[in-house]
C-alpha positions in Angstrom: -38.7 304.6 -11.4 -42.3 303.7 -11.8 -43.5 307.1 -12.6 -45.3 306.8 -16.0 -44.8 303.0 -16.4 -48.3 301.2 -17.2 -48.5 297.8 -15.0 -51.0 295.5 -15.3 -51.6 293.7 -11.9 -53.5 290.3 -12.2 -55.5 289.2 -9.2 -56.3 285.4 -9.0 -58.7 283.4 -6.4 -56.7 283.6 -3.7 -57.6 284.6 0.1 -54.7 286.8 -0.4 -56.2 288.9 -3.0 -57.4 291.5 -0.3 -53.5 292.0 0.2 -53.2 293.1 -3.5 -55.0 296.5 -2.6 -51.9 297.4 -1.1 -50.0 296.3 -4.2 -52.1 298.5 -6.4 -52.4 301.2 -3.8 -48.4 301.8 -3.6 -48.0 301.3 -7.3 -50.2 303.8 -8.0 -49.2 306.4 -5.4 -45.6 305.9 -7.2 -47.3 307.4 -10.2 -47.5 304.3 -12.0 -50.7 303.5 -14.1 -52.1 300.4 -13.2 -54.7 298.2 -14.8 -56.1 295.7 -13.0 -57.4 292.2 -14.5 -59.2 289.8 -11.9 -60.2 286.2 -12.7 -63.8 285.1 -12.0 -62.5 283.4 -8.8 -61.0 286.7 -7.5 -64.0 288.7 -7.7 -65.7 286.0 -5.2 -63.1 287.3 -2.5 -62.7 291.1 -3.2 -64.9 293.5 -5.3 -63.6 295.0 -8.5 -64.7 298.4 -7.1 -62.3 298.2 -4.4 -59.2 298.2 -7.1 -61.1 300.9 -9.4 -61.2 303.0 -6.5 -57.5 302.7 -5.7 -56.0 303.0 -9.2 -58.9 305.2 -10.8 -59.3 302.9 -13.8 -61.5 300.5 -14.8 -61.0 296.7 -13.9 -60.9 294.1 -16.4 -62.9 291.0 -15.6 -64.5 290.0 -19.2 -62.3 287.9 -21.3 -63.9 289.8 -24.5 -64.3 293.3 -23.2 -63.1 296.0 -25.9 -60.7 299.0 -24.6 -61.3 302.5 -25.4 -59.7 302.2 -28.6 -62.0 299.6 -29.8 -59.1 296.7 -29.6 -59.7 293.4 -27.9 -58.7 294.4 -24.1 -56.0 291.4 -23.5 -54.1 292.6 -26.9 -54.4 296.3 -25.5 -53.0 295.5 -22.0 -50.5 293.1 -23.3 -48.2 296.2 -24.2 -47.7 297.1 -20.6 -44.4 297.7 -18.9 -44.4 294.5 -17.0 -47.3 292.2 -16.3 -47.4 291.2 -12.1 -49.7 288.6 -11.1 -50.0 288.9 -7.2 -51.2 286.6 -5.9 -50.9 283.8 -8.1 -52.6 280.4 -7.2 -52.0 277.2 -8.3 -54.4 277.0 -10.8 -53.1 280.0 -12.8 -49.6 278.6 -12.3 -50.5 275.4 -14.1 -52.4 277.2 -17.0 -49.5 279.7 -17.8 -47.0 276.8 -17.7 -49.4 274.5 -20.2 -50.1 277.7 -22.6 -53.7 277.9 -21.3 -55.7 281.2 -22.2 -59.1 280.6 -20.9 -59.2 283.6 -18.8 -58.5 287.0 -19.4 -55.6 286.9 -17.3 -53.7 284.5 -19.2 -54.8 285.4 -22.4 -53.0 289.0 -21.8 -50.0 287.2 -20.7 -49.8 284.7 -23.6 -50.2 287.8 -25.9 -47.2 290.0 -24.3 -43.8 290.3 -24.9 -43.6 292.2 -21.6 -41.7 290.8 -18.4 -43.8 288.8 -16.3 -43.5 288.6 -12.5 -45.5 286.5 -10.1 -46.1 286.2 -6.4 -47.8 282.8 -5.4 -49.7 282.1 -2.5 -51.3 279.0 -1.7 -51.5 276.0 1.0 -48.2 274.9 2.0 -48.9 271.2 0.6 -49.9 272.7 -3.1 -46.9 275.0 -3.5 -44.6 272.0 -2.3 -46.3 269.6 -4.5 -44.0 268.3 -7.4 -46.6 269.6 -10.3 -46.4 273.2 -8.7 -42.5 273.2 -8.5 -42.3 271.6 -12.1 -44.7 274.3 -13.5 -42.6 276.9 -11.7 -39.6 275.8 -13.0 -41.1 276.1 -16.4 -42.1 279.7 -16.0 -38.7 280.5 -14.7 -36.9 278.8 -17.7 -39.3 281.3 -20.0 -37.8 284.2 -18.2 -40.9 284.6 -15.4 -39.8 286.2 -12.3 -41.1 284.6 -9.2 -41.5 286.4 -5.7 -42.3 284.4 -2.6 -43.8 282.7 -1.5 -42.9 283.2 2.4 -43.4 281.1 5.4 -46.0 282.1 7.9 -49.9 281.4 8.9 -51.9 280.3 6.1 -55.4 280.3 5.6 -56.3 276.6 6.9 -54.4 278.1 10.2 -51.2 276.0 9.7 -47.9 277.6 9.3 -45.7 277.0 6.2 -44.2 278.0 3.0 -46.9 279.5 0.6 -47.7 282.9 2.5 -48.3 286.0 0.0 -44.8 287.9 0.0 -45.1 291.6 1.4 -45.7 294.6 -0.8 -42.5 295.8 -0.5 -41.0 292.9 -2.0 -43.0 292.5 -4.7 -42.8 296.2 -5.5 -39.0 296.1 -5.2 -38.8 293.3 -7.4 -41.0 295.0 -10.0 -38.5 298.0 -10.0 -35.7 295.7 -10.4 -37.0 293.9 -13.7 -37.8 297.4 -15.0 -34.3 298.5 -14.3 -33.0 295.8 -16.3 -30.7 297.6 -19.2 -30.6 300.8 -17.3 -27.7 302.9 -17.1 -25.7 300.9 -14.3 -26.6 297.6 -15.9 -23.7 294.8 -15.4 -22.0 297.3 -12.8 -21.5 296.1 -9.3 -21.8 298.7 -6.6 -21.1 298.2 -2.8 -23.0 300.8 -0.8 -22.6 300.9 2.8 -25.5 302.0 5.5 -26.5 302.6 9.1 -24.4 303.8 12.4 -22.0 301.4 13.3 -22.2 300.0 17.2 -18.9 300.0 19.3 -19.5 297.7 22.3 -18.5 298.8 25.8 -20.1 296.1 27.7 -22.5 293.1 27.2 -25.4 295.8 27.0 -23.9 299.4 26.1 -22.3 300.7 23.1 -21.3 303.7 21.2 -23.4 304.7 18.2 -25.0 307.8 16.5 -28.2 309.0 14.9 -27.9 307.6 11.5 -31.0 305.8 10.5 -29.7 304.3 7.7 -32.1 305.7 5.3 -29.9 307.3 2.6 -28.1 304.2 2.3 -30.7 302.0 1.9 -32.2 304.4 -0.6 -28.9 304.6 -2.6 -29.0 300.5 -2.7 -32.6 300.6 -4.1 -31.9 303.1 -6.7 -28.8 301.4 -7.9 -30.8 298.1 -7.9 -33.5 300.0 -9.9 -30.9 301.2 -12.6 -29.6 297.7 -13.3 -26.7 297.5 -10.9 -25.6 294.5 -8.9 -25.8 295.8 -5.2 -23.7 294.6 -2.2 -25.3 296.5 0.6 -23.1 296.2 4.0 -25.4 297.7 6.9 -24.8 298.3 10.5 -28.2 297.6 12.5 -31.3 299.7 11.7 -35.0 299.5 12.0 -35.5 299.6 8.4 -37.0 296.4 6.0 -33.9 295.1 4.5 -34.4 295.5 0.4 -34.8 292.7 -1.9 -32.6 291.9 -5.3 -29.3 292.5 -3.7 -26.7 291.1 -1.5 -27.2 292.2 1.9 -24.2 291.8 4.7 -25.1 292.5 8.2 -22.4 294.2 10.5 -22.1 295.7 13.7 -18.9 297.5 14.3 -16.5 299.7 12.3 -14.0 297.0 12.1 -16.3 294.2 10.8 -17.7 296.9 8.3 -13.8 297.3 7.2 -13.7 293.7 6.8 -16.8 293.4 4.8 -16.1 296.0 2.6 -12.6 294.9 1.9 -14.2 291.6 0.6 -17.2 293.2 -1.3 -14.7 295.7 -3.1 -12.2 293.0 -4.1 -14.7 292.8 -7.7 -16.4 296.2 -7.9 -16.9 299.3 -10.0 -18.2 301.8 -7.2 -17.9 302.2 -3.4 -20.3 304.8 -1.7 -19.7 305.0 1.9 -23.1 306.4 3.0 -22.6 304.3 6.4 -21.9 306.9 9.7 -18.6 304.9 10.8 -17.5 305.4 14.4 -14.0 307.2 14.6 -13.4 305.7 18.0 -14.1 302.5 19.6 -13.7 301.3 23.5 -9.8 300.1 23.6 -11.4 296.6 25.1 -15.3 295.4 25.5 -15.7 294.1 29.0 -17.3 290.8 29.7 -19.8 292.1 32.1 -22.0 294.9 32.6 -20.5 297.7 34.2 -22.2 298.6 37.8 -23.3 302.1 38.4 -20.9 304.1 40.5 -20.9 307.1 42.6 -17.9 308.4 40.5 -17.6 309.2 36.8 -16.7 306.6 33.9 -13.6 307.0 32.1 -13.5 304.9 28.8 -10.2 304.6 27.2 -10.4 304.5 23.0 -8.5 304.0 20.1 -9.3 305.0 16.5 -11.2 302.6 14.0 -10.0 301.9 10.7 -10.9 304.7 8.0 -12.2 302.7 5.6 -12.3 304.9 2.6 -8.5 305.3 3.0 -7.7 301.9 3.7 -9.6 300.1 0.7 -7.5 300.5 -2.3 -8.4 299.6 -5.8 -9.4 300.6 -9.3 -12.8 301.8 -8.6 -15.0 305.0 -8.0 -15.1 306.0 -4.4 -18.0 308.2 -3.1 -17.8 309.5 0.4 -20.3 311.4 2.8 -19.7 314.7 4.9 -21.9 315.2 7.7 -21.0 318.8 8.9 -22.2 321.1 11.4 -20.4 324.3 10.2 -18.0 325.2 7.1 -20.1 322.6 4.7 -18.3 323.1 1.7 -15.0 323.9 2.9 -14.9 320.7 5.6 -16.3 318.6 2.6 -13.6 319.8 0.1 -10.9 318.9 2.6 -12.1 315.4 3.3 -12.2 314.7 -0.4 -8.7 315.8 -0.8 -7.8 313.6 2.2 -9.3 310.5 1.6 -8.5 310.7 -2.2 -12.2 309.8 -3.4 -14.0 310.9 -6.3 -17.3 312.3 -5.1 -18.0 313.8 -1.9 -21.9 314.5 -0.5 -22.1 317.0 2.0 -25.0 317.7 4.2 -25.7 320.3 7.1 -26.5 318.0 10.3 -27.7 321.2 12.1 -30.7 321.3 9.6 -33.8 320.3 11.3 -35.8 319.0 8.0 -33.1 316.8 6.6 -30.1 314.5 7.6 -30.3 311.9 10.3 -33.6 310.0 10.6 -35.3 312.4 8.4 -36.8 311.3 5.0 -35.4 314.1 3.0 -31.9 315.4 2.4 -30.3 318.5 1.2 -27.0 317.8 -0.2 -23.9 319.6 -2.1 -22.0 317.1 -4.1 -18.4 317.9 -4.8 -15.7 316.4 -7.4 -12.3 316.2 -7.8 -12.3 319.2 -10.1 -14.5 321.3 -7.7 -17.7 321.1 -9.7 -20.2 321.9 -7.0 -23.9 320.8 -7.2 -26.5 322.2 -4.6 -29.4 320.5 -4.3 -32.4 321.5 -2.7 -34.5 319.8 -0.3 -35.4 316.2 -1.7 -37.0 312.7 -0.6 -33.7 310.7 0.1 -34.6 308.6 -3.1 -34.5 311.3 -5.1 -31.2 312.4 -3.6 -29.9 308.9 -4.4 -30.7 309.3 -8.1 -28.8 312.7 -8.4 -25.9 311.1 -6.6 -26.3 308.0 -9.0 -26.3 310.3 -12.1 -23.0 311.8 -11.1 -21.7 308.1 -10.6 -22.8 307.2 -13.9 -20.7 310.0 -15.7 -17.7 309.1 -13.8 -18.2 305.4 -15.0 -18.7 306.5 -18.5 -15.8 308.8 -18.6 -13.6 306.1 -17.0 -14.7 303.6 -19.6 -13.9 305.9 -22.5 -10.3 306.4 -21.0 -9.9 302.7 -21.0 -10.7 302.5 -24.7 
């Protein structure tokens, strides 16, 4: 999503300016070309050389600098794919809301037709002041995207709303804005993720080794291609992605109910979660004590979500197999009457559960088989969504 994109990163005079280094670093590592503009006040908090070192590009601080093509710099930078101001002070927000262009950053914004994203950071009283809120409302009405702020400890030592949003949320929002009008624009996609937890007693449960990484990667990739995403997630250690509806569940039955509600109006269901096939017949109210003899649990089947949930939408399932990968995946595709099956060999040490990479095989109803090499799970997600996009286009043509 970010590879090859040109992003202007504006830094204003906030103590949070040092946190923008992480934003610049992650954007650069993702393959974006990052041009940093710093206000004079920002240079009092952090040196321009820091951003130049991180991005490998000169930092603009002068209102009347010429670009390498002998253009006025703010005109040259105005053609970026997106302009992000992070952190944005109350002063900069006020100037943008009033159309004042007395510094390089504001001049670039006013000269641009690119999407604008700002991440405010300031004292809680300044943020909650009606003037600041009015200015933010004016910017929102003009199409600006606002990320944060969040509650937390502020530079004053007090706690409140005004803390700079974390880099992950800022970058996620950038990807979401850049994904507008993507090939999944206007589509609603439901993604499940993580391993369900089936309680035995107040402290024990039956679960599996799913990290949720594949499901989260799919949800983020769908968001970044313009889709409206509902992520139904079992407990994971992952940071919840921004820009989508998130439904937290624990058990297989809870996931079934959440998916049933979410798919009442949807275009695609992608079941990337590792749902328990069995659960204890009853949950005990008290912790089971250790005994000298063994323990027997009476189990029952959990709902088969892919089979049970009906509707006129595309279904994508996953098959984690330890043997006969393609044969078992084919059988699962037919039994569950789904459109695509994504199979991966869980015996491979470099992919699958808990790994950052995956090696998958995708099979459709016509028995078309795509084998992919080991790829980062985000790239695997896009390979899957490429196939989903084709199915959606085919379905749309058939309905004409």
